N, C-alpha and C positions, 0 to 999 in steps of 0.2 A: 503493499500499500503506499502511496506517497503522492507527492504534488507534481503538476505537470513540469514537463520540461522545457523550458526556453531554448528554442532553437537560434543558434547564432551563426550556421552558416549550411549551405545547400547539402554539403559532404557529411554534416552531423544528421541531418533528416534523413539522408540517402541510408546512413549506416542503420538508423533505426526503423527502419522500412524493412532492411534486410534480417535484422537480428530480433526483432520482434514480429510476433505472428499476427498481431492487430496493434495498428496505430490509430490514434483520434488525433486529428489535427485543428486547433483553434485560431483561425486566421482573423485577427483583431487589430485595432489601432487605435493608440492613445487616446485619439481625439473623439473616439465614436463611443457616445452615450451608451447605446443599448450594448455595446462590448462590455463595459464596466458594469451596465446591470445583470447580465446573466453570468458573469465571472464566479461570482461566490456558487452558484449551480454547477457549474462546469468543475470547479474545484473541490468541491463535495463529492461528485461523482468519481473524480480521480482518487481522492483520498479512500472510497470505498471499495473501486473496481481495479485500480492499478497492480499488474502481477508481472514481476521481473520475465524479462523475454517473451510474454505472453500478451499483456494488455498496457500499452504504453500510450499515457496522454502527454500532448503536447501544444506550446503556444507558440503562435509566430506572428510577429509583427509585421504587418504586409509593408509597412515603409522601411523597415531595417532589409526586409527579405523579398525584394521585390522579385527576383528571379523565381523563387520557389512559387510565388502568388501568380505569377504569369504563367507558369508551367501548368498549373492546375485551374488555371481559368479564374480565379477569384477576382471579381470584380465589385463585390458589396460584403458590407461587415456588419457582423459577424457572419462568417462562414466556417462551417464544422465539416470535415471532410473524415470518412471511415476509411481506412485501408486495410485488407487481408492480406497477408503474405505480398506485401509490396503493390497489390491491385486495388485502385480506388473501386469501392462499392457501394457507398452512398455518400450524400452530399444534403446537408440543413444548411438553409439559407436564413438568416433571420435568427432574432432572441426570442425562440419559443422554448421556453424551460421544459414544459411538458413532452414535446415532440423529441427534443434532446435528450431527456431522460429515457424516453421510450426506447429510441435507437440504441444508446450506449447500454442498456441493460440487457436488450436483446444480443447485443454484440457480447457481453458478459457470459450470457448462456451458451451461445455458440463456442465461447472459448471452453467452457467447463467442457462441453461435447468433444471438444478438440482434444482436450484431455483424457478424455476416458478412449477416444479413439486412437491417439498415439499409444497409450499404454498396452493396448491388445494388438495394434498392428505391427510396432515396429519398424515401419517404413517412412522413412522421412521424407520420400518424393512424393508421397500422396497427401495433398494438401486437405485442410477441414472444408466445409462446405461446399466440397463435391469439386472442388478446383484441384485438378491434378497436374503435375508435371514431371517429366522422365529424368530432370537432374536439378542440381541445385541453382537457385537464382543468382548470376552473377554479382559478386560484391558493389555495391555501390549503385546498383540499378534495380529497376521495377519489372514486373511483367506486365506487359502493356499490351497484351493481346485483344483485350477488349477494346482496343481503340479501332480495329477494323469496322468497316461498313459493311455489314452482311448483304445489303441490298445491291453492292455493287461487285459483289464475287463474281467470279468467273474462273473457270476450270475447263480445258481443253482438252481432248483426248482421254475422258474419264470413261470407265465401264459402267454402263447404267445399272448393272446388277449389283454396283456395292453402294458406297456412301458419295454423297454430294460435297461441294466445294466447304460448306458450313461444317461437315463433319470434321474436317481438319482442325478446327477451332473449338470443339466440342471441349469443355472443362472436367468430364468425367474421365476415370480411369479407362484405359481400352480393354476392351472385352477379352482381348489374346493374353491379357494379364491377368485377368479373372476379376470383374467388376462388380458381380453379385446380379448381373442382368439376366442369367439364365443361359439358354443354349446358343446365345449368337444369332437367332433369327434373322433380327436387324442387323447388317453389316456395317459396323461402325467402323469403317476404314476406307480408305482410296484405292483402286487400281487403275491402271491405265488399258486402255484398250486395244486398237490396232496395231501398237508398237511399244515400246518401253517408254516414250517421251510422255510428260506431262507439261501444261503450262497454266500456273496459277496467277490470278491478278487480284492484288489485294488492295484495295483503296482504304483510306484511313480519315477518321472523323476529324483530326487532327494532325498537327505537323509534328513528326516523332524525331528524335535523335536514336536509330537503331543501333544497338551494342552487339547483340547476335540473335542466334536462333536456335531453336531446340527442334530436332525432326526425329519423330519416332516412327520406325518401321518395324513391324514384328512377323515373325514367320506363322503361318497357320496354324491354328490349334489343331489337334487329333481329330480325324473325322471332317475337317474343313478343307482337306488338300483338293485341290483341282487336278487337271492333267498335268498343270504345269505350275509349278511353285514359283510366285513372282518374288522379284529381286528387289532388293534395297538399292536406294537411289546411290548413285556414284558421282557424276559429273552433275553439277548444279552450277547454272549461271544465275547472275541477279541483275536486274535494271530496276532504276528508281525513276519515279516521277513522269512514267508516262501515262498517258490522259485515257488509255486504254488497253485491253488484253491484247499481247503481241501476236501475231499469227508466228507459227513455227517458222517458215521461210524468212519472215521479217526479221525474227529474233537472229538468225544467222547473218545478219547483214549490219548489224548494230553490235557495237563492242559492248561486252557486259561492264557494268562498275565493278564486279568480283567474280571471279570463277573458283569454285571449290570443287576440291578432288576428296571424296571421302573414302577413306581405306577402313579394311576389317575392323581393324584395332580400334577406330573411331566409336564404334557403337557399344555404349553399356551392355554388358552380358544380362543384367535382370531387367532393364527396362527396355531395351532397344531403342536407346535414344541417343544421338549424335548430337554434341555441342559444336556449333559453328561460330567462331568469332568473326567479327566483321573489321574490315578497314574502317573505323570509327570515323574519321574523319572524311569520308566519302558517303556518309550517311548521317548527317547532320540536321538536313531537313527534309524529310521524306514525307511525302504524301499518299504515294502509291509504291507498290513493289511488282514487279513480275519476277515470279520465281519459275525459272526454267529446268525441268529435270532431263537433262540432254541424255543420259544413258544410264543403266543399272549395274550393279555390281555382278554380272555372271552374263551366261550366254542365252539367256531367257527371251521372252519379248513381252513381258509385263514387268511394271514395278509397282510397288505397294507402299504407300504413307499413312500411318494411323494418326499422327496428331502433328501439330506445328504451334511453337509457343514462340513469343517475340518479345525481346527485354531490351530495356532502354530507357528513355525518358519520354513523357508525352510534353507536347506543348500546346499552342493556341487551336480552339477550336476553329475549323475551315468552314467557309462557306459553301456545303454541299451543292452540287449542281454544276460545279467547275468541272467533273469529269464527265465525259459523254461517251457513251458505247458507241465504236462504229458497227455499221452494219443494221441500225434499228429502221435506217429509213426504207420506206416503201421501194419495193423492188431490189432490196440488196439481201 
């Protein structure tokens, strides 16, 4: 139990997002009357519910920490933001003590459930609240996968018998690792169709700094094998800030921002996840990604991806509508 931590730098805040399961941030200002009015309520909740490395309360002066406030789109004070494992999960704007108390007490209940689950599971890569990652969040950065725009997602050359583009960003544990969803009737992974190539277009709701990707690709469970066992991705080309999904021929004529070659040793043996560190300087202002799986690791004709997670820093919200799909006009 304790008082809120006063944030003095972006690095300090990012470290707390990494080290504590839940973080509550109070964005306030000295000149803000409602901020002072609700402060005793917030301090009392902090004293009652803070738990080391589990639930952490923070206070962020928006005038002193403008970069943090800008990163999370804070424009009115007070604003309270709740984070779970570095991921922004809820926002409360205004000095509403009842709503604040309700949200934070619900968070504390989730933290208690998480304690019970962790005691039984012993698997640190499985997050509470259904949020699953196949590897640890990189130090100093957050899981920003939720920033993708589901309406704009596109995936070329997928086999329609398997999952869709949104399946890749599902926050649940993949069924191939045993997620309690039964026999796997609904196939929660993606496979390529006519050959091993896949092209994924991911537009974002805000401009991001992308630090790394986690890609999970698992072998079929016993009884699910088809005539051909799908391969894991091997060569991946990344393209940034294109306004539409790239065609395969089109991508061949464009120099990728980064080329990744995955080897057998890059895949975690327990979670089937490969960590891809990006050239961070080239991914500082990203509003869209094209992920081109060029080939797979083997001689097959299909590749498989179960999950993709994105890590980095979220920025300003974008005016959606600037991204337009090509081919929607009549006759195309």
